[in-house]
matplotlib code that plots the C-alpha trace (Angstrom):
import matplotlib.pyplot as plt

x = [77.6, 79.9, 78.8, 79.6, 83.0, 83.8, 82.7, 85.3, 87.9, 87.2, 87.5, 90.9, 89.4, 91.6, 89.2, 85.5, 84.1, 80.5, 78.2, 75.2, 73.5, 73.7, 70.0, 70.6, 71.7, 71.1, 73.0, 76.0, 75.5, 76.0, 78.8, 80.6, 79.9, 81.6, 84.7, 84.2, 85.9, 84.7, 86.5, 86.5, 83.9, 84.5, 83.5, 80.1, 79.8, 82.6, 79.8, 77.0, 76.5, 74.4, 76.6, 79.0, 81.5, 83.1, 85.8, 86.9, 90.6, 89.5, 93.2, 93.0, 94.8, 92.5, 89.3, 90.1, 90.7]
y = [123.4, 126.4, 125.2, 121.5, 122.6, 125.0, 122.1, 119.6, 121.8, 122.4, 118.8, 118.5, 117.3, 118.6, 116.8, 116.7, 113.6, 113.2, 111.2, 111.5, 109.8, 110.4, 111.4, 114.3, 117.0, 119.8, 118.3, 117.6, 121.3, 122.5, 120.5, 121.7, 125.3, 125.0, 123.8, 119.9, 118.0, 114.3, 111.5, 107.7, 106.1, 104.9, 102.8, 101.0, 103.0, 101.3, 98.9, 101.0, 102.6, 105.3, 106.8, 109.9, 111.0, 114.4, 115.7, 119.2, 120.1, 122.2, 123.7, 127.6, 128.4, 126.2, 127.7, 131.4, 130.5]
z = [102.5, 103.8, 107.4, 106.7, 105.3, 108.4, 111.0, 108.8, 109.3, 112.8, 113.3, 111.5, 108.1, 105.1, 102.4, 102.1, 99.9, 99.0, 96.8, 94.9, 92.1, 88.2, 88.1, 90.8, 88.2, 90.3, 93.4, 90.8, 89.2, 92.9, 93.8, 90.7, 91.5, 95.0, 93.6, 94.4, 91.3, 90.4, 91.7, 91.5, 93.1, 97.2, 99.9, 99.3, 96.1, 93.9, 92.2, 92.1, 88.3, 89.6, 91.8, 91.5, 93.7, 94.3, 96.6, 97.8, 99.3, 102.4, 102.9, 103.6, 100.5, 98.0, 99.8, 98.8, 95.5]

ax = plt.figure().add_subplot(projection="3d")
ax.plot(x, y, z, "-o")
ax.set_aspect("equal")
plt.show()
């Protein structure tokens, strides 16, 4: 995940968003432990009741917290 976040920053992204399933408890725990916060579903996931979406601000001051 750190590599993915670093690549995002290198490519000018300030936010990283991701999706997982409601039954993927290990993924949800990992994302939360890495500072991702739950957000409303986006894109093709809006109508999927089994999707949960997360977001993390990649700005340097947020990453160091």
